[in-house]
Structures are given as C-alpha cells and as structure tokens.
KOLPATOR-467957 format. One record per residue (C-alpha): residue in three letters; x negated, y, z. Coordinates in Angstrom, 1 decimal. Layout:
ALA|X|Y|Z $
...
END
This chain:
MET|0.0|-0.2|0.2 $
SER|-2.6|2.3|0.9 $
SER|-4.8|1.8|-2.2 $
SER|-1.7|2.7|-4.4 $
VAL|-1.4|6.1|-3.0 $
PRO|-4.4|7.3|-4.3 $
GLN|-3.5|5.9|-7.6 $
THR|-0.2|7.8|-7.5 $
ASP|-1.8|10.9|-6.7 $
GLU|-4.4|10.6|-9.6 $
LYS|-1.5|9.9|-12.0 $
ARG|0.6|12.7|-10.7 $
ARG|-2.6|15.2|-11.1 $
GLN|-3.2|13.8|-14.7 $
ARG|0.4|14.4|-15.7 $
GLU|0.3|18.1|-13.9 $
ILE|-2.8|18.7|-16.1 $
LEU|-1.6|17.4|-19.3 $
LEU|1.7|19.8|-18.7 $
ALA|-0.4|23.0|-17.9 $
LEU|-2.7|21.8|-20.9 $
SER|0.6|21.1|-23.1 $
GLY|1.2|25.4|-22.8 $
LEU|-2.6|26.5|-22.9 $
VAL|-3.1|24.4|-26.3 $
MET|0.2|25.5|-27.7 $
GLY|-0.6|29.2|-27.3 $
MET|-4.5|28.4|-28.6 $
PHE|-2.7|26.8|-31.8 $
VAL|-0.5|29.6|-32.6 $
ALA|-3.4|31.9|-32.2 $
VAL|-5.6|30.4|-34.5 $
LEU|-3.1|29.4|-36.9 $
SER|-2.1|33.2|-37.0 $
GLY|-5.3|33.9|-38.9 $
THR|-5.3|30.5|-41.2 $
VAL|-1.6|30.5|-42.2 $
VAL|-2.1|33.3|-44.1 $
SER|-5.5|32.3|-45.8 $
THR|-3.9|30.1|-48.5 $
SER|-1.2|32.7|-49.5 $
LEU|-3.6|35.9|-49.0 $
PRO|-4.3|35.9|-52.7 $
ARG|-0.7|36.5|-53.6 $
ILE|0.0|38.5|-50.4 $
ILE|-2.8|41.4|-51.3 $
ALA|-1.5|41.0|-54.9 $
ASP|2.1|42.0|-54.1 $
LEU|1.1|44.6|-51.9 $
GLY|-1.3|46.5|-54.5 $
GLY|-4.7|45.3|-52.9 $
ASP|-8.0|44.8|-54.0 $
GLN|-11.1|42.5|-53.0 $
ALA|-12.2|45.0|-50.1 $
GLY|-8.2|44.7|-48.8 $
TYR|-8.5|40.9|-48.7 $
THR|-11.6|40.8|-46.8 $
TRP|-10.3|43.7|-44.4 $
VAL|-7.1|41.6|-43.5 $
ILE|-9.2|38.8|-42.3 $
THR|-11.9|41.2|-40.9 $
ALA|-9.8|43.5|-38.9 $
SER|-8.4|40.8|-36.9 $
LEU|-11.7|38.9|-36.6 $
LEU|-13.1|42.4|-35.1 $
ALA|-10.1|42.9|-32.6 $
THR|-10.7|39.6|-31.4 $
ALA|-14.2|39.5|-31.0 $
VAL|-14.3|42.9|-29.4 $
SER|-11.5|42.4|-26.9 $
THR|-12.7|38.6|-26.0 $
PRO|-15.4|39.6|-23.5 $
ILE|-12.8|42.7|-22.5 $
TRP|-10.2|39.8|-21.4 $
GLY|-12.6|37.5|-20.1 $
LYS|-14.1|39.9|-17.7 $
LEU|-10.9|40.8|-16.3 $
SER|-10.2|37.2|-15.8 $
ASP|-13.0|37.5|-13.1 $
LEU|-11.1|40.4|-11.4 $
LEU|-7.5|39.9|-11.9 $
ASP|-4.5|37.3|-12.3 $
ARG|-5.7|35.4|-14.9 $
LYS|-2.0|33.9|-15.2 $
LEU|-0.6|37.2|-15.8 $
LEU|-3.5|38.1|-18.0 $
LEU|-2.9|35.0|-20.4 $
GLN|1.0|35.5|-20.8 $
LEU|0.1|39.5|-21.5 $
SER|-2.0|38.4|-24.3 $
LEU|0.4|35.9|-25.8 $
GLY|3.2|38.6|-25.4 $
ILE|1.0|41.1|-27.4 $
PHE|0.2|38.6|-30.0 $
VAL|3.9|37.5|-30.5 $
LEU|5.0|41.2|-31.1 $
ALA|2.1|42.1|-33.7 $
THR|2.9|39.1|-35.4 $
ALA|6.4|39.3|-35.6 $
VAL|6.1|43.1|-37.0 $
ALA|3.3|42.0|-39.7 $
GLY|6.0|40.0|-41.5 $
PHE|7.5|43.4|-42.4 $
ALA|4.4|45.3|-43.8 $
GLN|4.9|47.1|-46.7 $
ASP|1.2|48.0|-47.5 $
THR|-2.4|46.5|-46.7 $
ALA|-2.9|49.5|-44.5 $
THR|-0.1|48.4|-42.3 $
LEU|-0.8|45.0|-42.4 $
ILE|-4.6|45.6|-41.3 $
ALA|-3.4|47.8|-38.6 $
LEU|-1.1|45.0|-37.4 $
ARG|-3.6|42.3|-37.8 $
VAL|-5.9|44.4|-35.2 $
VAL|-3.1|44.2|-32.6 $
GLN|-2.6|40.7|-33.2 $
GLY|-6.6|40.3|-32.7 $
ILE|-6.1|42.1|-29.5 $
GLY|-4.0|39.3|-28.4 $
VAL|-5.8|36.5|-29.9 $
GLY|-8.9|37.7|-28.1 $
GLY|-7.1|37.2|-24.9 $
LEU|-5.9|33.7|-25.6 $
THR|-10.0|32.5|-26.9 $
SER|-10.9|33.9|-23.8 $
LEU|-8.1|32.8|-21.0 $
VAL|-7.4|29.3|-22.3 $
PHE|-10.8|28.3|-21.9 $
VAL|-11.1|29.9|-18.4 $
ALA|-8.1|28.0|-17.2 $
VAL|-8.9|24.7|-18.3 $
ALA|-12.4|25.1|-16.5 $
LEU|-10.6|26.1|-13.5 $
ILE|-7.9|23.2|-13.3 $
ILE|-10.3|20.2|-15.2 $
SER|-14.1|19.4|-14.0 $
PRO|-17.0|19.6|-16.4 $
ARG|-17.2|15.6|-16.8 $
GLU|-13.6|15.0|-17.4 $
ARG|-13.4|18.6|-19.4 $
GLY|-14.9|16.6|-22.6 $
LYS|-11.9|14.6|-23.4 $
TYR|-9.7|17.7|-22.8 $
MET|-11.6|19.8|-25.1 $
GLY|-11.6|17.3|-27.7 $
ILE|-8.0|17.6|-27.6 $
VAL|-8.1|21.4|-27.8 $
GLY|-11.1|21.2|-30.4 $
GLY|-8.7|18.5|-32.6 $
VAL|-5.7|21.2|-32.1 $
MET|-7.8|23.9|-33.0 $
ALA|-9.0|22.1|-36.3 $
VAL|-5.6|21.4|-37.1 $
ALA|-4.7|25.2|-36.8 $
THR|-7.9|26.4|-38.5 $
ILE|-8.3|23.8|-41.7 $
GLY|-4.4|22.6|-41.8 $
GLY|-2.9|26.4|-41.4 $
PRO|-3.7|26.7|-44.9 $
LEU|-1.5|23.7|-45.9 $
LEU|1.3|25.0|-43.9 $
GLY|1.1|28.8|-45.4 $
GLY|0.7|27.3|-48.6 $
VAL|4.3|25.1|-48.1 $
ILE|6.0|28.1|-46.5 $
THR|5.0|30.7|-49.2 $
ASP|6.1|28.5|-52.0 $
ALA|9.0|27.5|-50.3 $
PHE|10.3|30.7|-48.2 $
GLY|7.9|33.5|-49.5 $
TRP|4.7|34.9|-47.8 $
ARG|6.3|36.7|-45.3 $
ALA|7.7|33.7|-43.5 $
ASN|4.1|32.6|-42.6 $
PHE|4.2|35.7|-39.7 $
PHE|7.1|34.4|-37.9 $
ILE|6.4|30.6|-38.2 $
GLY|4.2|30.7|-34.9 $
VAL|6.5|33.0|-33.1 $
PRO|9.1|30.2|-31.4 $
PHE|5.9|28.0|-30.5 $
ALA|4.1|31.1|-28.6 $
VAL|7.4|31.8|-26.9 $
LEU|7.6|28.2|-25.9 $
ALA|4.1|28.3|-24.5 $
LEU|4.7|31.5|-22.5 $
ILE|7.5|29.3|-20.8 $
ILE|5.3|26.3|-20.4 $
ILE|2.3|28.3|-18.9 $
GLN|4.6|30.2|-16.3 $
ARG|6.5|26.9|-15.1 $
THR|3.3|24.6|-15.0 $
LEU|0.1|26.7|-14.6 $
HIS|-1.7|27.5|-11.3 $
LEU|-4.9|29.1|-11.1 $
PRO|-6.6|30.9|-8.0 $
ARG|-6.5|34.5|-8.0 $
SER|-9.6|36.6|-7.6 $
TYR|-9.9|38.7|-4.8 $
ARG|-12.9|40.8|-5.9 $
LYS|-12.5|44.8|-6.2 $
VAL|-11.2|45.8|-9.5 $
ARG|-13.9|47.8|-11.2 $
ILE|-13.3|48.1|-14.9 $
ASP|-15.9|49.2|-17.1 $
TYR|-14.3|51.7|-19.5 $
LEU|-17.5|53.0|-21.1 $
GLY|-18.7|49.9|-21.4 $
ALA|-15.7|48.7|-23.5 $
ALA|-15.8|51.8|-25.3 $
LEU|-19.2|51.7|-26.6 $
LEU|-19.0|48.0|-27.3 $
ALA|-15.9|48.5|-29.5 $
LEU|-17.3|51.7|-31.5 $
GLY|-20.7|50.0|-31.8 $
VAL|-19.3|46.5|-33.5 $
SER|-16.8|48.5|-35.2 $
LEU|-19.1|50.5|-37.4 $
LEU|-21.5|47.7|-37.5 $
LEU|-18.8|45.9|-39.4 $
ILE|-17.0|48.7|-41.5 $
TRP|-20.9|49.8|-43.1 $
VAL|-21.6|46.0|-43.8 $
SER|-18.0|45.6|-45.5 $
MET|-18.2|48.7|-47.6 $
GLY|-21.7|49.4|-48.1 $
GLY|-22.3|49.3|-51.8 $
THR|-18.8|49.8|-52.7 $
GLN|-17.2|52.6|-50.8 $
PHE|-20.3|54.6|-50.3 $
GLU|-24.0|53.6|-51.4 $
TRP|-26.5|51.8|-49.1 $
ASP|-28.6|54.3|-49.7 $
SER|-26.6|57.0|-48.5 $
MET|-25.8|59.7|-45.6 $
MET|-22.5|57.8|-45.0 $
SER|-24.5|54.4|-44.6 $
TYR|-27.0|56.5|-42.4 $
LEU|-24.5|58.0|-40.2 $
LEU|-22.6|54.3|-39.6 $
ILE|-25.5|52.2|-38.9 $
GLY|-27.1|55.1|-36.8 $
VAL|-24.1|55.6|-34.4 $
SER|-23.5|51.9|-34.2 $
VAL|-27.1|51.1|-33.2 $
VAL|-27.0|53.9|-30.4 $
SER|-23.6|52.8|-29.3 $
LEU|-25.0|49.4|-28.7 $
LEU|-28.0|50.4|-27.3 $
ALA|-25.9|52.7|-24.8 $
PHE|-23.7|49.6|-24.2 $
VAL|-26.8|47.6|-23.2 $
LEU|-28.0|50.3|-20.8 $
VAL|-24.4|50.7|-19.2 $
GLU|-24.3|47.2|-18.7 $
PHE|-27.3|47.2|-16.4 $
MET|-26.0|49.8|-14.1 $
VAL|-22.5|49.3|-13.8 $
ALA|-20.7|47.3|-10.8 $
GLU|-18.8|45.1|-13.4 $
PRO|-20.2|45.0|-16.7 $
ILE|-18.3|43.5|-19.4 $
VAL|-21.6|41.3|-20.8 $
PRO|-23.5|40.8|-17.4 $
MET|-27.1|41.0|-18.7 $
SER|-28.0|38.5|-15.9 $
LEU|-26.3|35.9|-18.1 $
PHE|-28.9|35.9|-20.6 $
LYS|-31.7|34.8|-17.9 $
ASN|-29.7|31.4|-18.3 $
ARG|-31.4|29.4|-20.8 $
THR|-28.3|27.6|-21.4 $
PHE|-26.0|30.4|-22.0 $
THR|-28.8|32.4|-24.2 $
LEU|-29.3|29.4|-26.6 $
SER|-25.6|28.8|-26.7 $
VAL|-25.0|32.4|-27.8 $
ILE|-27.5|31.6|-30.8 $
ALA|-26.1|28.4|-31.7 $
SER|-22.7|29.9|-31.8 $
ILE|-23.6|32.6|-34.6 $
ALA|-23.6|29.9|-37.3 $
VAL|-20.7|27.9|-35.8 $
GLY|-18.5|31.1|-36.3 $
VAL|-19.8|31.9|-39.7 $
ALA|-19.3|28.3|-40.9 $
MET|-16.0|28.0|-39.4 $
PHE|-14.5|31.3|-40.3 $
ALA|-16.1|31.2|-43.6 $
THR|-14.5|27.9|-44.6 $
SER|-11.4|29.2|-43.8 $
VAL|-11.3|32.1|-45.6 $
PHE|-13.3|31.3|-48.8 $
LEU|-11.9|27.4|-49.3 $
ALA|-8.6|29.1|-50.2 $
GLN|-9.9|31.4|-52.8 $
TYR|-12.2|28.5|-54.1 $
PHE|-9.1|26.2|-54.4 $
GLN|-7.1|28.9|-56.0 $
LEU|-9.1|31.2|-57.9 $
ALA|-11.9|28.9|-58.8 $
ARG|-9.9|25.4|-59.6 $
GLY|-6.2|27.1|-60.4 $
ALA|-4.5|25.5|-57.4 $
ASN|-1.3|26.9|-55.9 $
PRO|-1.1|27.9|-52.4 $
THR|0.4|24.3|-51.2 $
GLN|-2.2|22.3|-53.5 $
SER|-4.8|24.6|-52.0 $
GLY|-3.8|23.5|-48.4 $
LEU|-3.6|19.9|-49.6 $
MET|-6.9|19.8|-50.6 $
THR|-8.4|21.3|-47.3 $
ILE|-7.1|17.9|-45.7 $
PRO|-10.8|16.2|-45.5 $
MET|-12.1|19.4|-43.5 $
VAL|-9.2|18.6|-41.0 $
ILE|-9.8|15.3|-40.9 $
GLY|-13.5|15.4|-40.1 $
GLN|-13.0|18.1|-37.6 $
MET|-10.3|16.8|-35.7 $
GLY|-11.6|13.5|-35.6 $
ALA|-14.8|14.1|-34.5 $
SER|-13.8|16.8|-31.8 $
ILE|-11.3|14.2|-30.5 $
LEU|-13.5|10.9|-30.6 $
ILE|-16.7|12.9|-29.5 $
GLY|-14.9|14.5|-26.5 $
GLN|-14.0|10.7|-25.2 $
PHE|-17.4|9.7|-25.5 $
ILE|-18.6|12.7|-23.7 $
SER|-16.5|12.0|-20.6 $
ARG|-16.8|8.4|-20.5 $
PHE|-20.5|8.2|-20.5 $
GLY|-21.6|11.9|-19.2 $
ALA|-23.7|12.4|-22.5 $
TRP|-23.2|15.4|-24.5 $
LYS|-26.5|16.5|-26.6 $
ARG|-27.2|13.9|-28.7 $
TRP|-24.1|14.5|-30.4 $
MET|-24.4|18.5|-30.4 $
VAL|-27.9|17.7|-32.0 $
LEU|-26.1|15.7|-34.7 $
GLY|-23.3|17.7|-35.2 $
SER|-25.6|20.9|-35.9 $
VAL|-27.6|18.6|-38.4 $
MET|-24.3|17.9|-40.1 $
ILE|-23.0|21.7|-40.0 $
LEU|-26.5|22.3|-41.8 $
ALA|-26.0|19.5|-44.3 $
GLY|-22.3|20.7|-45.0 $
VAL|-23.0|24.6|-45.3 $
SER|-26.1|23.5|-47.9 $
LEU|-23.7|21.4|-49.9 $
MET|-21.2|24.1|-50.2 $
ALA|-23.4|26.6|-51.8 $
THR|-24.0|23.9|-54.6 $
LEU|-19.8|24.2|-55.4 $
ALA|-19.2|25.2|-59.3 $
TYR|-15.6|25.5|-60.4 $
ASP|-15.7|22.0|-61.8 $
THR|-17.3|20.0|-59.1 $
ASP|-15.8|16.8|-58.7 $
PHE|-13.3|16.9|-55.8 $
LEU|-14.6|13.5|-54.3 $
LEU|-17.9|15.5|-53.5 $
VAL|-16.0|18.3|-52.3 $
SER|-14.2|16.2|-49.6 $
ALA|-17.1|14.8|-48.7 $
TYR|-19.1|18.3|-48.2 $
MET|-15.6|19.2|-46.2 $
VAL|-15.8|16.2|-43.9 $
LEU|-19.4|16.5|-42.9 $
LEU|-19.1|20.2|-42.2 $
GLY|-15.7|19.4|-40.2 $
ALA|-17.2|16.8|-38.2 $
GLY|-20.5|18.9|-37.5 $
LEU|-18.2|21.5|-36.3 $
GLY|-15.9|19.1|-34.5 $
MET|-19.0|18.1|-32.6 $
VAL|-20.5|21.5|-31.6 $
MET|-17.8|24.3|-31.0 $
GLN|-15.8|23.3|-28.3 $
ASN|-19.1|21.8|-26.5 $
LEU|-20.9|24.8|-26.7 $
THR|-18.3|26.6|-24.4 $
LEU|-18.2|23.3|-22.1 $
VAL|-21.8|23.5|-21.3 $
VAL|-22.1|26.8|-20.7 $
GLN|-19.5|26.6|-18.2 $
ASN|-21.1|23.6|-16.4 $
ASP|-24.1|26.0|-16.0 $
THR|-22.6|29.2|-14.8 $
PRO|-21.6|30.4|-11.2 $
PRO|-17.8|30.3|-10.9 $
GLU|-17.6|34.0|-10.4 $
GLN|-18.9|34.9|-14.0 $
LEU|-16.9|32.0|-15.4 $
GLY|-14.7|34.5|-17.2 $
ALA|-17.6|36.4|-18.6 $
ALA|-19.6|33.7|-19.8 $
SER|-16.8|31.8|-21.3 $
SER|-15.6|34.8|-23.2 $
ASN|-19.1|35.9|-24.4 $
VAL|-19.9|32.9|-26.1 $
SER|-16.7|33.1|-28.0 $
PHE|-17.3|36.9|-28.4 $
PHE|-20.5|36.2|-30.2 $
ARG|-18.9|33.4|-32.1 $
SER|-16.2|35.9|-33.4 $
VAL|-18.3|38.8|-34.2 $
ALA|-21.0|36.5|-36.1 $
GLY|-17.8|35.5|-38.2 $
ALA|-16.2|38.5|-38.7 $
ILE|-19.7|40.1|-39.8 $
GLY|-20.5|36.8|-41.8 $
VAL|-17.0|36.9|-43.7 $
THR|-17.5|40.4|-44.3 $
VAL|-21.1|39.9|-45.8 $
MET|-20.0|36.6|-47.6 $
GLY|-16.8|38.6|-49.0 $
SER|-19.3|41.3|-50.0 $
ILE|-21.4|39.2|-52.0 $
LEU|-18.6|37.0|-53.5 $
ALA|-17.0|40.4|-55.0 $
SER|-20.7|41.4|-56.3 $
GLN|-21.4|38.3|-58.0 $
VAL|-17.8|37.8|-59.5 $
THR|-18.0|41.2|-60.8 $
THR|-21.6|40.3|-62.3 $
HIS|-20.6|36.7|-63.7 $
ILE|-17.4|38.1|-65.2 $
THR|-19.1|40.8|-66.8 $
SER|-21.8|38.8|-68.2 $
SER|-19.2|36.3|-69.5 $
LEU|-17.1|39.0|-71.1 $
LYS|-20.2|40.7|-73.0 $
ASP|-19.6|38.7|-76.1 $
PHE|-15.9|37.9|-75.6 $
VAL|-13.7|38.9|-78.4 $
PRO|-9.6|39.0|-77.1 $
SER|-7.8|37.2|-79.8 $
SER|-4.3|37.7|-78.5 $
PRO|-2.3|40.7|-76.7 $
ALA|-2.1|38.2|-73.5 $
GLU|-6.1|38.1|-73.4 $
VAL|-6.0|41.8|-73.6 $
THR|-3.3|42.3|-70.9 $
ALA|-5.3|39.8|-69.0 $
LEU|-8.5|42.0|-69.5 $
LYS|-6.7|45.1|-68.5 $
GLU|-5.9|43.6|-65.5 $
LEU|-9.3|42.3|-64.5 $
ALA|-10.7|45.8|-64.9 $
THR|-8.3|47.3|-62.4 $
GLY|-10.5|45.0|-59.5 $
THR|-7.2|43.4|-58.0 $
LEU|-7.3|39.8|-57.7 $
PRO|-5.9|38.0|-60.5 $
ASN|-3.4|34.9|-60.7 $
VAL|-5.2|32.4|-62.2 $
SER|-2.3|30.1|-63.2 $
SER|-0.9|33.1|-65.0 $
LEU|-4.0|33.9|-67.2 $
PRO|-4.8|32.7|-71.1 $
ASP|-7.1|29.7|-70.8 $
ALA|-10.0|31.4|-72.5 $
VAL|-9.7|34.2|-69.9 $
ARG|-9.0|31.6|-67.3 $
VAL|-12.2|29.3|-67.5 $
ILE|-14.3|32.7|-67.2 $
VAL|-12.8|33.8|-64.0 $
GLU|-12.6|30.1|-62.3 $
SER|-16.1|30.0|-63.1 $
ALA|-17.5|33.2|-61.9 $
TYR|-15.0|32.6|-58.7 $
GLY|-16.9|29.2|-58.2 $
ALA|-20.6|30.4|-58.7 $
GLY|-19.6|33.4|-56.4 $
ILE|-18.1|31.4|-53.3 $
ALA|-21.4|28.8|-53.8 $
ASP|-23.5|32.0|-53.5 $
ALA|-21.8|33.3|-50.4 $
PHE|-22.1|30.2|-48.5 $
LEU|-26.0|30.4|-48.9 $
VAL|-25.5|33.2|-45.9 $
ALA|-24.8|30.2|-43.7 $
VAL|-27.9|28.0|-44.4 $
PRO|-30.8|30.0|-42.5 $
LEU|-28.1|30.7|-39.8 $
ALA|-26.9|27.1|-39.3 $
LEU|-30.9|26.1|-39.2 $
VAL|-31.3|28.3|-36.4 $
SER|-28.3|26.8|-34.6 $
LEU|-29.9|23.5|-34.7 $
ILE|-32.8|24.6|-33.4 $
ALA|-30.9|26.3|-30.6 $
VAL|-29.3|23.2|-29.6 $
ILE|-32.0|21.0|-29.7 $
PHE|-33.7|23.5|-26.7 $
LEU|-30.7|23.0|-24.9 $
PRO|-31.4|22.0|-21.1 $
ASN|-29.5|18.7|-20.8 $
LYS|-27.9|19.4|-17.8 $
PRO|-25.8|16.6|-16.1 $
LEU|-22.1|17.6|-16.3 $
SER|-20.3|18.7|-13.0 $
THR|-17.6|16.4|-11.5 $
LYS|-15.8|19.3|-9.6 $
THR|-13.4|22.0|-11.0 $
ALA|-14.3|25.5|-11.0 $
ALA|-11.3|26.1|-8.8 $
GLN|-12.6|23.6|-6.1 $
THR|-16.1|25.3|-6.4 $
ILE|-14.5|28.7|-5.7 $
THR|-12.3|27.2|-2.9 $
GLU|-15.3|25.5|-1.0 $
SER|-17.4|28.5|-1.6 $
ALA|-14.7|30.6|0.0 $
GLU|-14.1|28.3|3.0 $
SER|-18.1|28.4|3.6 $
SER|-18.0|32.0|3.5 $
ALA|-14.9|32.5|5.5 $
ILE|-16.7|29.7|8.3 $
ASP|-20.3|31.8|8.1 $
GLN|-18.4|35.2|9.0 $
ALA|-16.4|33.7|11.8 $
GLU|-19.2|32.4|13.5 $
ALA|-21.4|35.5|12.9 $
GLU|-18.6|37.4|14.6 $
VAL|-16.9|35.3|17.4 $
GLY|-20.5|34.2|18.5 $
ALA|-22.0|30.4|19.1 $
THR|-19.6|28.7|21.4 $
THR|-16.2|30.1|19.9 $
THR|-14.0|28.0|17.9 $
GLY|-11.2|29.3|15.9 $
THR|-9.0|28.7|12.9 $
ILE|-9.3|30.1|9.4 $
THR|-6.2|30.4|6.8 $
LEU|-7.8|29.7|3.2 $
VAL|-6.2|29.9|0.1 $
ASN|-6.2|26.6|-2.3 $
ALA|-6.5|26.7|-6.2 $
ASP|-3.1|26.4|-6.7 $
GLY|-2.1|29.5|-4.3 $
THR|-1.1|27.3|-1.4 $
GLU|-2.6|28.2|1.9 $
ARG|-4.4|25.8|4.6 $
VAL|-5.9|26.3|8.0 $
THR|-9.2|24.8|8.9 $
SER|-11.3|25.1|12.1 $
ALA|-14.5|26.9|12.5 $
SER|-17.2|26.7|15.6 $
GLY|-20.1|27.9|16.2 $
ARG|-23.2|26.7|17.7 $
END
C-alpha cells in the first residue's frame, strides 16, 4: 500500500505537468505559426498589396526584429514580476495584433502590425521556456523539450503547408485568423493549470537599456535591409545609420554594467556554457528562419508550384526536424548524455546549408528532399537543447535573462540573416534576369506584357508567365536562392566549433522552482538564526513553487 502512494503521486505530477505543458506548447505553436503560415502565401500577399521584394523581406523582418528586441526584455521581467501574468499578456498582445493584421490594406500597415505581433511572440518565446524550466528538471526536460521542439518544427515547416491550403481555399487573409482560437484556448489552459513561483525581488526596470537596445538593433537591420537599394552603401545615410547603431549598442553595453537589473546581464558572458550557446544559436537562427522564408520562394518562384504544392514540398523538413527533436529528447532524458547529439546535429546543419547552396531550379526533388531532411534533423537536435544546457548551468535568479538571451541572439541572427539573404537574393535575381534577357527578343504580346511587369520590380506570378519568360525567371530565382544560402555556411561552421567546446556538464534532477524554494528556505533559516541567537528555536512560513505556504522550523546553535 505504501509503495503505491509514491507511484500515485508521481502519476498525478506527470498529469499536471502534461496539462500545463499543453497550454504552453499551444501558445508556442501559434506564436511560431504566425510567422510561417504566411510564408507560402507571402508572394501572393505582396503582389495583391502592390509591394516589392523589399516589402516581402520587411514583412518577415519586422516581426523577427520586434521578437528579437522584446525577447530579452520579457525574459528580464520574468525574473522580477508575475511570470504567469506576463505569459498571458504576451499571448493577448499576439492575438489582437494577429487578428487586426488580417484586415491590412497595404504593406506598410501589415509591416506595422507584424511589429506588434512580434512583441507578443517575443514574450511567448522567452516565457514558455522559463515556465518549462520552473516545472521540469533539466534531466527530465529533454523529452519535454523534444516535444516542444517537435511542435515548433510542425509550426515552422508545416506552417507553409497549412498556409498554402488556406490561401488556395479561403484566401490569404484567413491565414491571420487561423491561430486565434488556439491562442484563446492556450490562455484558458494556462490560467487553469499553470502554477509558477513568484519573484519577490525589488522591481527595477532598465528603461534606458531597453531603448538603446531597440534603437541599435533596429537601425542595424534597416541599414542591412535597405543598403544598396534605398540608398548607396557608400552614402551619408548609410554612415549615419551604422554610426548611430554602433554608438547605441556600445552605450547599451555600458548601461548594462551600471544598472541594478540589466536586461542582458554582462556577468552571463563569464559563463562559458552561455557564451558558447549564444555563438552556436546564431547559425541555428539563420538556418531556421532562412529555410522557412526562402524555401517557399524557391518552390513557388523557381519551380512554379502553387502555395499548396509549395507547402507539401516542405514535408521532408518537418519529418526531419520533428523526428529528431522528439527522438533525441527521449534519449537525453533516458541516458543523460546530450553533447554527442548536439555535435552530430551541428555537423548535419553545416552539411544541410552547404547542400542548400547548390540548389537550382531543376534540381531533382528527391535530392532537395534529402537536403531538407538532413538540415531539419540537425536543427531538431540542436535548437531546443541549446536552451536546455544554458538553463542547466544558470542560477535560478537569472533563469529568465539567460533563457531569453539565447533566443534573443538567435532571433537577431535570424532577422539579420534573412535580411542579408533577401538583399543577396534580390540582387542576384536582377543580375541573372538582366543577363538572360540581354539577347531575348519577345515574340508575342504576352511576353511583352510579362517583361513590363518584371521591370516594375514586383514579385511575379510564375504560373501565369509565358514559357520562355518563365524559364528565365525560375532559373534566376533558383540560382539566387542558392547564392543566398551561402551566407549560412560559415556561420554553421562557427556553430559547430562552439558546440564542440561546450562544457559537458551532467543534467540536474531538480526543477528551478525547487532550487528557488530551497534557496529561500536556507536564506530564511540563516536570517532567523542571525536574528534570534544561537539557542532560539522558531517557525518560518515559506512559499512553495505552486504558491502554497508551509511552515518549517529554524533552530540556532
């Protein structure tokens, strides 16, 4: 009878974890889905709204930028304020912005709403992983993070498929509404099942640091995105943007050394695990966002697929990333070994992006599928586990800041990487098309019309182009996207080196909430002993991880 009680308690605990995790995973799912579900239909969205390649890139980049800038701010707030309330607030912001974005009438409005949407996503990206760390120990977390990673893989790579089907069936605006019911359901589940310890530290918000960080990163991204098109690289505007950006980021670093509660605590970089994980996350961010954004363009603009077909073509990526994330997560929890899998995953990422850089418009689809499986499996082995090893080697009082900053650098790298790759793509496509059309003589009115449309710079509807022009456009986009992926190759190599040098520390069997409670109990007892003297015995009321109170005794010597 007595032996069955612990088993019953363990089953109850597992059930409570799964219920709470379901709300967290659902929130993360809609957050990631918000960016990927529109990627397949984005060529059509931009065409309908009268945008160009710069508009296409900025619809993606605006959300990534807002996510990147807001992620460390949300993470720091989670170390100071009610984590559950912050999680619900970020989800609410996301739902509102997403619903309104579905009514956008021009690219400028859509970009602005994507910024607000990105702020909500930044909170979810940061707070979900903090919540998971508080309720699940690092040793157990591998299998749960595998589930989270698998769901993110479905949203990241499967989103384009869902977006394609929705676009073809109901129109592209429906993409912005599909996640709203799931987000509302996530809010309800989180409210009813998630119980997190509250922070009792004095709230000191680093407003100056937040402003400097937002200004520096934003101007850097604007310079990267618009340089060479809206203004010359060698121009006063270019010098002004990069100059103010550098000064702002340097000032931000100085401020972080001086304030009481920095958004990015510089002391974190003394931790070798954190620093190397940040370096490794750069390549992961570029590879993850680039495949989501540019594979949709590759299949539609280089292979003439419609949105639904484009989404179906990304299924190998889903299989690779989801399968590896869940399977390796189970292995890590069962055996406790994590580094070998991360090294293997990093090698696969390097091989995957290198092979993506060889794509052409007529590459055999079986080869393209193999490249996607390889890259997806590598991302599945590395992405979530970078956060896991950082959380395992970080004090609980810095859990939010450490977790969110890994996501922050991944998001910044992804945003800048997508912007740079978008600029390379636009430049290379123009070069390839111009070269191919040098000796081309249109032979029909349809070809003349198609050439005039290409001259405007708007994204073409490849399926409606005359065959002769269509081959030129498909060839140009195939070569341009391959050239863009070259950016990710050296970054993937650096990531591999960083993962190799990560300290191979064993995973803890305590949750962050348990560590916080034990630390609070120890501090309270020490304080009581100091105050009442060596011979006094008393009781102290402590707050558990789930918010309930309990009484413990403190006796002096």
